[in-house]
N, C-alpha and C positions, 0 to 999 in steps of 0.2 A: 459850251454851256449856253450859247445864245438862244433865246426863244422870242416869241412874238409879244409876250405880255410884259408889263412894266412892274408887276408885283408878284411876290411868291410867298406862299404859306409853306414853310419847310417843317416837316414833321419827323421826329424820331418814330421808329416803328414799334419795337418791343416796349410795352409800357405806356405807349401813347395811342397807337392805332390798334394793336393786337395784344391780347393776353395769352401767352403760350406757356405759362408756368408748368403745367403738367407735362407738356412735350419737352420743355427744357430739362426737367429732372430725368425723364426717361432717356433722353439722348445723352445727358451727362452720365447717368448710371451705366449705359451701354459702353460709353467711352472709358469710364473708370474701369469696367471689367476687362476691357482689352489692354489697358495700360498696366493694371496691377493684379489681374487674375485672382480675384477673391475666391474663397472656397465655396461660397454659395452664390448662385446667379440672381438670387432674390434679395433686394435691399431690406435692411431692418426697417420696421414700420415707422419708427420715429424720425428716420433720416429725411424723408420727403418733406414732412412738415417743417423741419428746421431749414431745409433748403429753400422752401417757399418764403419763409420769413427773412432769410438772408439774401434773397435775390437782389436787393438794392446794392450790395457790394460788388456785384459782377459788372464789369465794364465790357469785356470781350469774351468770346466763346471759350477760349482755352481755359479760362478760370473755372468754368462750370464743373468739369470732373475733378479739378483740384479742390473745389469746395466740398464735393462729395468725400474725397479722400480725407480732408481735414475733419469732417464730421465723423467719419468712420474711426478716425484716430482718437476721437474723444475730445477734440477742441471745442469749447463751449461757444454758444452764440455770443455771449458777453465778451469773450476774448476776440472773436472774429470781427465783430462790427467795427471796433476802432482800429484794428491792426491787420486788416485783411491784406494790404499790400505787402507787408513784411511776411505774413504767414504764407501767402501764395508763392512768393519768391523762395522762401525757405524750402518748400516742397520741390520746386524745380531743381534747386541746388542739391538737396539731399539725394534725390533719385536720379540726378544727372539727366534731366528732361529739358527739352527745348519747347518753348511756348508755341512756336509756329508748327512744330510737328504734332502737338496735341490738337491744335486748331484744325489742321488738315485731317487728322483722324476723325475728329468730331464731324466735320463736314462730309467726309466719306460715309460715315455711319448714317447721317441724315439722307444723303443721296441714295444709298442702298435701300433705306426704309421707304423713301418716296417711290423709288422705282419698283419695289416689290409689293408695297401695301399703302398706296397713296391715301386711300380712304381713311385708314386708321390714323395716319399722320395728321391729316387735315382735321379730323374730329377731336384732336387734343388741343385745338386752338379755339379761342373765342374772340370776337371783335367787340370792343367796348361800345355800349349802346349809343347809336347816333353818329359814330365817327365815320363809318362807311358812307352814310347818307351825306354827311358834311363834305367828304371828299368828292362824291359824285356831283353834289350841287355846285361845286366850284369849277368842275371841268368845263372848259370852253368859255370861262368867264375871264375878266381882267385879272383875277387872282388865281395864279397857277399853283395847284398843290404839288408838292414834291416830297419824296421820302429820302431822308439822310440817315443811314443806319450802319451799325457795325455788323449787322447780319448780312450774309451773302444775298445779293440782289435777286438771284434766281429763286431763293426760298420765299422772299417777299412777294415776288411776282406770282408765284404759284398760289400763295394764300389769298392775294387780292383777286386773282382770277376766279377763285372759288366763290368769292363774294360778288362776282359780276363787275369788278372794277378793272378796266383796262387802262393802264398808264403807259405813256411812251417810255422806251428804254432810258432816255436821257433824264426822265423824271424820278428814277429810282437809283440813288447813289449808295451802293452797298460797300461791304468790306473789300470787295475786289478792286475798288478804286485806289486802295492803299494810301488814302489821304485822311488826315484828321478832320473832324467835322468843321472846325473853325477855318481850315483851308478851303473846304468846299464852299462855306459861306462867303469867304473872301472872293472866290471866283464868281459866285452868284451876284455879289454886290457890284461887281464891275459891269453888270448888265441890267441891274434893277434899281429903281428909285426907292421902292418899299420892300422890306423883307421882314417877315415874322418867323420866329423859330420856337417851336413847342417841343420841349424835351422833358423827360422825367428824371434825369440825372443832374443834380445840382452842380457837381464838379465840372460837368461839360459846359454848363451855362457860365460858370465862373471863369473858365478858360476862355470862352468867347469874349467875356468882358475885358480880359487882359489884353486883347488885340486892339490896338488903337484904331485900326482901319475898320473895325466892326462896331463902332459906337452907335451907329444909326440903326443897327438891328434891334428889333423889338423882341425881348426875351421873355419866355413864359415857362414856369415849372408846372407840369401836369400833376395835380394833387391826387389823381386816380392811379398813377403809375407806380413804378418800383422805387419808392423813396420812403424815408422814415419820417416820423413826426418831428424829430429834431431838425431834419433837413428842410421840412416844410416851414417850420418856424424861422429858420435861418433865412429862407427865401423871403418871408414876410418882412424881415428886417434889412434886406439888401436892396438899396436903390438900383433901379435899372432891371430888376428881375421881378416879374409879377407872378404870384401864385394864382393859378387858374383852375376852376372846377370843371368837371365834365359837362355839366349843364350849361355853363357859360360858353365853353368851347363850341358846343354843338348848336348854339343859338345862331339864327341866320345873320345876326349883326356882328358876329365875330369871324374874322377880323373885318373891319370896315376899310374899304379901299379909299 
């Protein structure tokens, strides 16, 4: 983990750097079809819209096709929002599924899609305005940008390269590292004086707060990402977590070294 700089701006990818909602649903649907073999290969029209609204409940990739399954089964958004953990586990148990197997299948579907039709895969993603420029402006400076994500690092790298962003392999910590984000931050803190962490998942930030060795990390909830109004309000009321807007994030004075 050691690098030459004394400060790091650690960024989640999905919901902070890149908005891939359309691709998430398409990949989730393809995976759902392989696992459950529906009679029609075309998703009902209303499922995608519900999936987009419920994206904040997803923590890791295996949950995506499970969410599609829940919606197909008629479970309402109002039920899913507060009880997603219970609901997702119930589907695993009922259908005798293993989360790691679903995650592998989903990644394989993405890999095949990328290898056979890279352009269409890339075109289903968009980067939040000004974020790419922010990352590029920090490269080579005293503030080192890094990506810490539950997405496979190879997918992140592919998307960044499309935007003309080249990051060292050590600066993209993806799912393949098999470490929770707070563990990655702990390792970074051993080498850094200053560490900022921008994440769109409130529960992840709260977990970081619970780690006594990470009290010096400056925590920000991205209000443009995959979170709900109630989560944003909760962040406003939580000491040590700052709600940040996209315009503030992309300004040249954030973060200040």
